[in-house]
C-alpha positions as CSV (number, residue, x, y, z in Angstrom):
1,X,-20.3,27.9,-33.4
2,X,-24.1,28.6,-33.5
3,X,-26.6,26.9,-31.2
4,X,-29.8,25.5,-32.8
5,X,-31.6,25.7,-29.4
6,X,-31.5,27.9,-26.3
7,X,-28.6,27.0,-24.0
8,X,-28.7,27.2,-20.2
9,X,-25.9,28.6,-18.0
10,X,-23.5,25.9,-17.1
11,X,-24.9,23.4,-19.6
12,X,-22.3,21.2,-21.1
13,X,-22.5,21.5,-24.9
14,X,-19.4,19.7,-26.1
15,X,-17.0,17.1,-24.6
16,X,-13.7,16.2,-26.2
17,X,-10.7,14.1,-25.2
18,X,-7.5,16.0,-24.8
19,X,-4.8,15.6,-27.5
20,X,-2.1,15.6,-24.8
21,X,-2.0,16.0,-21.1
22,X,0.8,17.2,-18.8
23,X,1.9,20.0,-16.6
24,X,2.4,23.5,-17.9
25,X,6.0,24.6,-18.6
26,X,5.9,27.1,-15.8
27,X,3.9,25.8,-12.8
28,X,4.1,25.1,-9.1
29,X,5.4,21.6,-8.1
30,X,2.8,18.9,-8.8
31,X,2.4,15.2,-9.0
32,X,3.3,14.0,-12.5
33,X,0.5,11.4,-12.4
34,X,-2.6,13.1,-11.1
35,X,-1.4,16.8,-11.4
36,X,-2.4,17.7,-7.8
37,X,-0.2,20.2,-6.0
38,X,3.0,18.6,-4.5
39,X,3.9,17.8,-1.8
40,X,0.6,16.4,-0.6
41,X,1.5,17.4,3.0
42,X,4.2,19.8,4.0
43,X,6.3,17.0,5.7
44,X,5.5,14.3,3.1
45,X,7.4,14.7,-0.1
46,X,7.1,11.3,-2.0
47,X,9.2,10.8,-5.1
48,X,9.0,8.0,-7.7
49,X,11.4,5.2,-6.5
50,X,12.6,4.7,-10.1
51,X,13.0,8.1,-11.6
52,X,12.9,10.5,-8.6
53,X,10.2,12.8,-9.9
54,X,7.4,14.0,-7.6
55,X,4.3,11.8,-7.2
56,X,1.6,11.7,-4.5
57,X,2.5,8.2,-3.5
58,X,2.6,4.5,-4.5
59,X,-0.7,4.7,-6.5
60,X,0.5,7.6,-8.6
61,X,3.9,6.0,-9.1
62,X,2.3,2.9,-10.4
63,X,-0.2,4.6,-12.7
64,X,0.4,3.4,-16.2
65,X,0.8,6.9,-17.7
66,X,3.7,7.5,-15.4
67,X,5.2,4.0,-14.9
68,X,5.0,2.9,-18.6
69,X,6.0,6.2,-20.3
70,X,7.0,9.2,-18.2
71,X,9.2,7.3,-15.8
72,X,11.2,5.8,-18.6
73,X,11.8,9.2,-20.2
74,X,12.6,10.9,-16.9
75,X,15.3,8.4,-16.1
76,X,17.0,9.2,-19.5
77,X,16.6,12.9,-19.0
78,X,18.1,12.7,-15.5
79,X,21.1,10.8,-16.8
80,X,21.7,13.4,-19.5
81,X,21.3,16.2,-17.0
82,X,23.8,14.8,-14.6
83,X,26.2,14.1,-17.5
84,X,26.0,17.7,-18.7
85,X,26.3,18.9,-15.1
86,X,29.5,16.9,-14.6
87,X,30.9,18.4,-17.8
88,X,30.1,21.9,-16.5
89,X,31.7,21.2,-13.2
90,X,34.9,20.0,-14.9
91,X,35.0,23.3,-16.9
92,X,34.5,25.3,-13.7
93,X,37.5,23.5,-12.1
94,X,39.6,24.3,-15.1
95,X,38.5,28.0,-15.1
96,X,39.3,28.2,-11.4
97,X,42.7,26.6,-12.0
98,X,43.7,29.3,-14.4
99,X,42.1,32.0,-12.4
100,X,44.6,31.8,-9.5
């Protein structure tokens, strides 16, 4: 990129809409709606009442990005996770049975 005029420090030269937004794969806990650190206060750990994922509160839980999309997917993922976890626990019981 080449400028056709002198640019000043801190001057915005381009603005683009992101292709996709979301938390990094490895990050500290954060609200899935506004991406601020979670919990908002040490003794206040709000979770979405529908999917159980961290949110800052009612406003973030009801934000369309979370409510209409993420929340639906999170519910499915949690069901799959618990199903696989149950299968693993059953296998551990069998291993322990034969380990005696």
